[in-house]
N, C-alpha and C positions, 0 to 999 in steps of 0.2 A: 461610495458610488462606484463602480469598477470603470479602469481606465479606459478608453476607445483604444485598440490596437484593429489597426488594417491586416487582414491575414494574405500572405501572400498570392492564395489559389482557391479554388475553389473548395468546399469540406475541408477545410482545416479550419479549426477550433484553437482560441485565445483563451485561457486559465491558469488564473493565477503565476503566471508571469512565465508558458510555459504553452509552445506549439504540442497540437493534439492531431489526430486525425480520424475520420468518422468514418465507419463502416463502406461509405459512397465513394471512398477518396482511392484514386489508382490505383497509388501502391497499397493500400490495403489490399484491393480486389487480387493485386498480383499475387503478393505473398497467401491469398486464401486459396487459392488453387494450387499450390503448393503444397501450405502446412494447416492444418485444420485442426486449432486444439478443441479437446475434447473435455474440459472439467470446466465449464462455464468462461474460459477467458476466452470468448471472442468480440470483446467490444470492452470501452473502458465506459465503468459501473458510477452511480451513485454513489456510493461511499468514498469512492476513490477523492471525489470534490470535496465530502466534506470532510477528510482528512487535511486535506492540502489546506481549507481555511482555516480546520483549527492550529495546523501547525504556522501557517501564518500570525496567528495572534498568543499560539505558545509555542514558539517556535524552540529547535535546536540549536546549539551552539555549533558555529562553523567551523569545517572541514573534519568533524567526528565521523567514526567507521558508521556505520547503520545499516540494518537488512530489513527488506520487506519481504513477508509471509505470504505465499497463495500471490504473487507478482500480477497474473494474470500480461497484461501488456504493456504492466512494470510504470505506470503513471505518476504514480507516488514517489517511485526512484528516482525518476527523471527530473521532479518537482524537487525531491531534496539535495540531488546533487545541485540543480542550477540554483538554486536561492539559497542554500545554504554553503552550498561547496563540499557537501557532504561524500564521503569514499560508500558511496551504495554497491549492497548486491542485493539482487532479485534474483528469489527462489520461489522456484513451484515442481511439480510433480511432475506435469506435462510439459518437456521440451518443444514443442511444437508454440509454445509461445514466445518463447524468445527471439526467434525474428521479428517482430512487430516491437518488442521489447529493445531490441536495437535500432530500429528505425523509426522510433520515438528518441532516444538516447542520440541517436546523428541530427534529428534535425531540428536537436535542440541542445546542441553542439556542444555535448560534457560524454562523459566515460560511465556507464553503471557495470558491474560485475554480472555474469547469471550464473546462478547453479541448480543445477536437475539433483531435486530431493523433495521427501516429504516432512513436509516442513514439522507435522507432527512428532519427528525422530530424530528432529536435531541434537546431538549430542551436545553435554559443556562445555568441551573443545571446539564445538561448531560454534556457541558464542560467545567463548569467554573473551572476544578481542571487537565484540560489538557492544558501541555506547545506548544503541539506540535500537528498537525490532517494533516492526510497525506492519498494518496489515489492514485491511480492510474487506468485506464480503466474506468474510475465513469463517464463518462459524454459523453457516446456512445446515447442516444435519448434525440428529441428534447425535451421531457417533463420535462430533468432533470434539463435542465440548469437553469430554474429562480429558482427552489427547493434546487439546488446546490448552488446559488448566496447567497439566504437566508439564509444556513447552513454554508455559509465561516463569512457573517456579523454577524450572531449568538456569533460565534465561537470569532470573532478577540472584538466584545462588553463584552464577557463572559474573557475576556481577553487570550485566548490562544496567544501565541508571534507568531508562522509562522505559516501558513497552504499550506503546500506542494504536488500538485498534477500532474501527469504526465499523458499523451496522444500520441497516434501513431498522431494526428494533425489531428481529424475530425472538421468538420466546427461547428457543436456543442459543441467541447470545444473553439472554438476561438472564437463565439460568448458569452459564459463565460466569457473567459479570457477580452472580450470588458469591459465586466459590472464590471469586478473587478480593471479593470485599472481608472476607472469611480470615485470610492471610496475608495480604496485603494493605499500602497506601492504596485503594483505587480509587478514583474519582469518576463516578458516570452523569453525565450532562448529555440534554440534550442540545439539538447544533445543524446548522444549517450553510447551505453553501449558497451563493450569487453566480457565478460563474462554474461554464458556460451559462446555467442557469438555474435555478432554485433546484437545491434536493437537502432534505428532511433526515435525520438518522439520528443515532446516537454512538458517542464516544464515549469510551473508558482511556483513562492515563491511571496509570499505575507504574507503584517503583516501590521497592522493600522497605519495610515499617523501621 
């Protein structure tokens, strides 16, 4: 049963140890007047909560370096920084999401670095000092399947210990998972989150063989 946590004001949610702002919060409304994310980075998606729940039960080591690709508002980065003291870098092609990342990080008293980049084009040198690579809802187009697979291949080859990605269960995601299973130690399973409400999805946890 989730622990009851009183939120400090309206339109603030509490899930998996962090505070989140919904789209009706005054700060979000103010940010939206100045910044307009264009690649689906306009809210916290359910797969982010699935990722947080999975990491709660299959966590990362404290204090490690991690990267969230296709971060959007960066809730998973904030969660890892808060719960595991991870040194997180939130990566997204759309720099308009970074003010939202900064607000969530400030709200939860953590530091999250941001980087504007096409995550499918990150090089080995960009990944070599990372120990974990995470992402949620990042395989939503057919055109992303093979580039994402190549990214994971580069990451594991560069020394990344684990790649963990969640998704609602799109056909494109399953195609990606099939590719991963052929080359790596990849565990795909159904998962669900219970905070701030129930969200169902899939998670793949990938390690080098």
